[in-house]
N, C-alpha and C positions, 0 to 999 in steps of 0.2 A: 645676825638677822638678815633676811633677804626680802627686799621690797620689789614688787613687780607692778608696772604700769601698762595697762592695755591701751591699744590705739595710740602708741607712742609716735607714729608717723603723722598724726593729725595735728591740727593747729593748737589745741589745748594740750594734748599729750606731750608734744615736743617741748612746750614751755614748762610743764610739770617736771620733765626730766632735767631740763636746765636748772630749775630751781633746786631740785633734790641734790644735784651735784655740788651745790654750794655748801651742803651740810653733811653729806655722807660720801665715802669713797665709791668709785665706780664699781668696785668688786662686790658691793652690797646691793647693787641695782640690776634688775633684769627688766626687759620689755617684751611684750608680746604683740606681734603685728601680723597681719595677713600676708604681707609680702616682705620678708626679711631683707631682700636686696635694696629696699627703699631706705633702710636705716644703717647702711654699712658704716656711715660716719660714727654712729653710736658704738658699734662694735670696736671701731678703732680707738675709742676712748676707754675701752676696757669694760663696757657694759655688756652683759650677757643678752644676746638677742635670741628670742624663741619665736617659733612660728605658731600662731594661734588664730583660728578663724571662728568667730561666733556662730557661724553656720555649720561648723564641724566640731561637735563636742569632743571627739577623740583627740583633736589637736589641742584643745584646752586642757584636757587631763594631763598631757605632757607639759604644756606651757606652765601650768600652775604647780607642778610637783616641786616640793621643797620650799615653797614660798610662805613666808610668815605674814606679811602685810601686803594686801592687794588693793590697787585702785582700779575699779571698773569704770571706764569712761563711757557714758551713754553713746550708743551707736546712732547712725543716721538711718533714715528710712521711714516707711509708714508705720503707724502704731502697732499693727499686728506683727510686722516683721521685727520691730524693736522688742516687743514683749517676748517673742520666741528667742531672739538672740540673747537678750539679757538673762532670761531664765536658764539658757544653756550655760552661760558664764557663771551664774550663781551656783548651779548644781555641780559644775566642775570644781568650783572653789571648795564646796563642801566635801566632795569626793577626795580632793587633794589634801584635805586637812589644813587649809589656810586658817590662820588664827585671828585675822582682822580684815574686814572689808570696808573700804571707803568707796562711796558711789556718788557720781555727779548727777544729782537730781534736779528738780525744778522748783522754783519759788512756791512755797505753800502747797506742795504737791498734793497732799491727801485731801485738801479742801478746794483745790483749784478747779475752775471751769475752763481753763486754758485747753485748747484743742490738742496740745502736746502733752497733757498731764497723764493720760492713761498708762503709757509705758512706765512712767516713773512710779506711779502708785503700785503697779504690779511688781516692779522690781524691788521697791522698798519692802513690800509684803513678803516676797520670796526670800530676801536676805534675812528678815526677822525670823522667818520660819526655820531657817537653818540653825539658829541659836548661836551663830558666830558673832562675836562682838563687831559692831559696825559704827560707821559715821556717815550720815547722809548729808552731803554738801549740796544744799538746795540753792543752786546758782540762779540768780535773777536773769539778767540779760547782758550779753556781751556788747560793749560799745562798738566793737568791730562789726556787729550785725548791721550797723548804720553806715558802713563805708560807701555803699552806693549812693545814699542820700547826701553824704558829705561831699563826695566827688561831684555830684550834680550841683550842689550849692557853690562849690569852688568854680564851676563852669558857668555860674549865673542862673541856674535853674531854681525854681522855688522848692521849698521843703514840703513835699506832698504827703498827706496823712489822712486817714479816716479814724484815727484813734481818739479824736476829741480831747477831752481833759483827762484821759486816763494817764496815770503816772507809772513810770518805769524806774527801776533801780539800776541804771546802767553802771558798769564798771569795766575796766580793761581786762582782757583775757589773762594778762600777766598777774593781776591781783587774784583772780580765781585760781590760777595755777599755783601761786605762792601759798594760798590757803590750803590747797590740797596737799602740797608738799609738807607743810607744817603738821597736818593731821597724820600723815604717814610716818613721820620720823619722831614725833613726840608721844609720850605717854599721856594718859588722862583723857583720851577721846573715845573711850569705849561707850557704845550705845548712846551716841549723841546725834542730834539733828540741828544743823546750823543753817539758819536763813542768811544767805550771803547776798546782800543787796547794797548798792551804792545809794547815795542820797536820792530821794524820789523826785523826779522831774517830769513835767508834761513835755509833749513834743515842742510846744512853743518855747518852753524854758530851755530845752536842749538847743533849739535853733538860736535862741538869744545868746547862749554860751558860745555857739559857733561864730556868731557875729563878732564877739570879742576876740576870737582867735584869728578870724580871716580879715577883720577890719573892714568888712563891707556888709551891706544888708543881706539878710537871708529871709525873704518873704515866706510865710507859712501859708500853705493852701490846704484848708480843711475841706474834705470832700466826702461824699457818701461812699459806702463800700462798693456800690456799682461803678461809680466814677473811678474809684481807686483801681478796681479790676481793669477797667478800660485803659487807664493810664499805664498800668503795669504791662498789659498786653502790647500797648503801643511802643514801649521801650524794649520789647523783645523777650520778655519772660516766657518760658514754655507754658503751654496751656495747663499742664498738670501742676505747675508751681503756683499758679494764680490763686486757686482756692486756699492754699496754705498761707500765702502772704496776706490775703484778705482776712482770713481767720485769725491771724496773729494780731492784725489791727483791731479786729472786733474784740479779741480777748483782752488787749490792753485797754480799750475803751471801757470794758466791763470791769476793770480793776483787778484782773488776775495777777498782775505783777506789782501791785501796790502793796508791797510788804515792807514794813518798817525796817530800816537797816540796823539790826540789833547785834548781829554776831560777827560781822566782817572784821572789825578792829580787834575783837577778842581773839579770834583765830589767827589773824595776821601778826598781831603784836605791833602793829603800826596803823596809821590812818590809811584808808583807801585812797588811791590817787585822785586828787581833786579833778573835777570835770574839765575845767579849763586846761589844766596840765595834760590830762588824758587826751583831749581833743587836739591839742597842739602836737602831741606825740604822733597821733594818727595822721594829721595833716602833713607833718614833716616826712612821714614814711610814704606818702602817696606820690 
């Protein structure tokens, strides 16, 4: 059996590879990356490194040749770009005769009003259309996405949000990576949809958990979307990023990530990392 992970030089992909190496030999693992020179360390471990660019389908045809089980990690970019890139990957997997596709999707993707949902809806549909057995890993939200706010709180700044009482199922990227690795190496995951969500928390509840970790107050500043945009601009975010981060706050406020944590432990075979422990881990790494 040969497993391939796309985007293996990225933050999630690299952790999936680490997790896979705990259960399979390096000889059964391949990775596809746009720039192979970035992962020479993986080649040194005995992992087969292949060049694959979601913008160049012919490179994916080569990258996916002889692969039994494939993890497509969702790409970065605007929605239109991501839909095109993901479609290229799915079609290449079909041409290559891949026997199983796992895909990192978004919480409640097909019903979601989240501004980031459209590429995931399109990709899930494209995978189903191939008839290849699949598993959709509907990842909620990486706790690492909040590192900027955590660093600000450590420096004495308030926790600024316009998400109101919207709840999020934060979990560590490592937990999501371990879940992906399990689905890739285990049988019994054909045609499954897993909602992977940590315990649901509001921004205030997350900030309260951070108080326990830091041992000091973290005041929460609930603001309007307009004020949030102004604050984000003030801390130096590029203009094109501001509508995205504001849109994420709005999506959270509207409940797009409020998905009950039903599948994480089932897939992981262990509890998700508790929020205090997860925050402690991040704080210690900063």
